[in-house]
N, C-alpha and C positions, 0 to 999 in steps of 0.2 A: 457910505464908502462904496457900496455896490453900484449905486447910480453913477458915481464918477468913473468907476471901472467900465461900465457898459457904454457910457458916453464916449470914453476914450477909445473903446474897441470899435464903435461905429464910426468915429471920426477917422481912425487909422485906416479902416477899410475904405471909407469914402476917398481919402487922400490917395490911396494906392490906385484908385481908378481915375484919378484926375490927370488929364493930359498936360495942362499948363504947369511948368516947372515951379514957378513962384507960388501958385495956388497949392500945389502939392506940398511944398515945404511948409507953407502956412498951416495946412491941415495937420502935418506931423507935429508942428509946434503946439497946436491946440490939443492934439491927442496926448502929447507928453505932459502938458499942463493938467489935463484931466486925471491922468494916472498919478501925477505928483500929489494932487489934492486928495485922491483916494488913499494914497499911502499915509498922508498926514492923519487920516481918521483910522486907518487900519494898517499899521506898519508891518504886520505879520502875514501879509498875503503873498504867498509865493507866486501866484499867477499874475498879480498886479506888478510885481517886480519884473517878471519876465516880459510882460506887455510893455512896460516902460523901457526895458532894454531894447525891444523891437523898435520903439519910437526913436530912441537915441541912435540906434544903428542907422535908421533911415535918414537921420539928421547928420550923419557922418561924425558921430561922437563915439568912436569905437571903445575908448577906455571907460566912458560912462556906461556904455551898453554892457561891457564885460562885468563891471561892478554890479549892475542890476542882475545879470544872469547868475553870477556867483552867489549873490544874496538869495536869489530865488532857490537855487539848489541847496543852499545851507538850510533852508526851511523844508524843502521837499526835494529829495535827491532824484526823484523821478519826473520832475516838472519838464514836460516834453518841449514846451516852447523855449525854455532856457537852453536845453540841449541843442536844439536846432539853431538857435541864435549863436551859441558858441561854436557850432560846426561851421557856420558861415564866416565867423571871425577867423577861425583857424584856417579855413580854406583860402580866404583872402590873403592871409599871411604866408601861404605856401606850405602850411603844416598839414599835409594830407592825412597822415596817420591819426592825428588828433581829431581832425574833422570827421573821419570815419568812426572813431570811438563815440563821438557825440551823436552822429547820425543813428547809429545802432541804439544808443540809449534813448534818443528822441522817439524812434519808432516804437520801442518797447513801452516808453512812458505814455505815449498817446494811446496805445492799445489798452492801457490800464486806467486812463483818465475817467473820472467820475463826474466831471462838470457837465451840466446841461445848459450851456449858454444860450441855446436857441430860444428856449422858453422865456428866459429872463429878458433877453434882448427884445423879443416880440412884445412882451408886456410893457417894457419901457417905451418902445416905439408907439404903442397904442396910447399910453398915457400922455405922450408928448404931442399927439395929434399928427398933423401933416409934416411937422418939422423934421421928423426922423424917418419919414417914408414907411409907414406901417405896412403898406401893401407889399413892399419889397422885403422888409425885415421879418415879416411873419413867416416867410418861407425858410428862414434859417433853422437848421436842424442841430441836434446834438452832434458835436464834432466827431464823436465815436462812430457815427453812421456815415461819415464822409471820408472815404479813403482818399479822395482827391485832395483833402487838406494836407495829408502826409505826402502824397505824391508830389505836390508842388513845392513843399518845403525841401524834400529830397532833391528835386530838380534844381532848385535855387542853389543848393550846396554844390551840385554837380557842375553847374556853369562856372563856379569859382575854382573847383578842383581841376577843370579842364585846362586852366592856365599852366599847370605844372605836371599833370598826370592825365592826359586825355583818355587813356584806356580805362583808368579807374572811374573817370567821369561817365564813360559809356556804361559801365556796370551799374552805377547809381541811376542813370537815366533808364536803363532796362528795368530796374526794380520799380522806379516811379511809374513806368508804363504798364508794368504788371498790375499795379494798384489801380491805375486809371488809363486803360488802353486807348481811349478816345480823346485824350487831352491834346488838343492841337498845338498848344504852346510848347508842351514837352516834346512832341514829335519834331517841331522845328528846332528846338534846342539840341536834340540828339543829332538831327541832320547837320547842324552847323558844327558839331564836333566831328562827326564822321567824315564830312567833306573837307573843309579847310584844314583841320588839324591832323586828320589821319589819312587823307587822300583816298577815302573809300567812297568814291562818288556814286557808284551804283546804289549802295546802301542809303546814302544821303538822299538820292533821288527818290527812292521808295518812301522815305519818311515825308518828304515835301509833298509828294503826290497824295499820300494818305491824308496829310493834314488838309490839303485843298479839297479832297473828297468830303471830308467831315465839315469843313467850314471854308467855302470858296472865298479866296482873297486874291486880288490882283498882285499884291506884293509877293505872295507865295509862288505865283506863276513865274515871277522873275527869278526866284530861287531855283525853280525847276529848270528854267532856261539856262541859268548859269551852270548847273550840273550837266545839262546836255552839251554845252560847249566844252566843258572839261572832259567829257567822254568822247569828244571828236565828232559830234553830230550837229554841226552848225545849222543845217536845214531845220531840224527839230527845235533847236534853240530859237531860231527866227520865228517859228510858228507860236511858241509860247510867249515870246516877247510881244508879238502882235496881239495875242489874246489878252495879255495883261494890259496893253495899251487900249484895247477896245473896252475893257472893263473900267479903266480909269485913264482918260485922256490926259490927265495932269501929270502922269508919270514921265517926266522928261528924260530920266535915265533910260527907260524902256524905249522911248522914241529914238534916242541917239543910237541905241544898240540895234534897233531895227534898221536904221539907215546904214550903220556900219556893216551889218551882216548882208544886207541887200547889195551893198557895193562889193563886199568880199566874194559873194556868191555870183557876181556878174549879173544880178537882176536889174540893175540900173547903171547907166553910164556914170563913171566917176564924177564927171562935172555936174551931174544932175542932183547929187546928194548934198545935203546941207553940211557945212563944215562942223567938225567937232566929233571926236570919238569918246565914248564913255568907257569903253572896255566892258568885259562881261559884267552884268549887273547882279549876278548871283553870288554865291559864297566866294569870298576871296581866298587866295592861297594863305 
């Protein structure tokens, strides 16, 4: 049963990193099948129920996911994965207070966790040879040593909470960044709440710039450019759009915004610019 659990965990992680939508869903289905097989052999595993709930949630089966999380907590009321899963389901349904209850329980449960998945996953990957990429999986640590695990789960809940309570979402994202200050994805997530939802463009700009300093990405430069436009600095926005286009010439939205701003700033005659305006390519209102 433990082999099925760890195969499912590896498959779920791999699917999360897959860019192709169909391949990602197929990975989630394989992970769910592995967890289901594991539960046939060991139906009393709280962690396997929680993991299966995660797979079902990714497969857009919220009721099945909820059933697995509830079963997990019936076996272990501190099972942190189940609490975070229920937090995301509650936030998606607009129940922010219930989401926060489960976030707090999930954080506390993770701090008390006694699983050492890293060692078991590493051994499984070694036994399986190249098929499970031992060189990557041997680096997995005990999750208690990885505050970024909790940080990203909290941030995932925050993104859903932002739909109904952006201020509360910022509080959650602040907490996530306290745990993992250099998480570029969380910085971007906070910037997207600060800017479009709360109109705090200076603060959003700071988060996008910090994210780009940590991990330079042309798409983040476009977010910086969008903030600069919102702050009434079209010349600075133009410079950032140009930089993003230099880094990635395939960014057609950046190209159109360069043309638009050059025309608006009088840098080229209107007749010399290509047709088509993209509008600001950064955070939308």
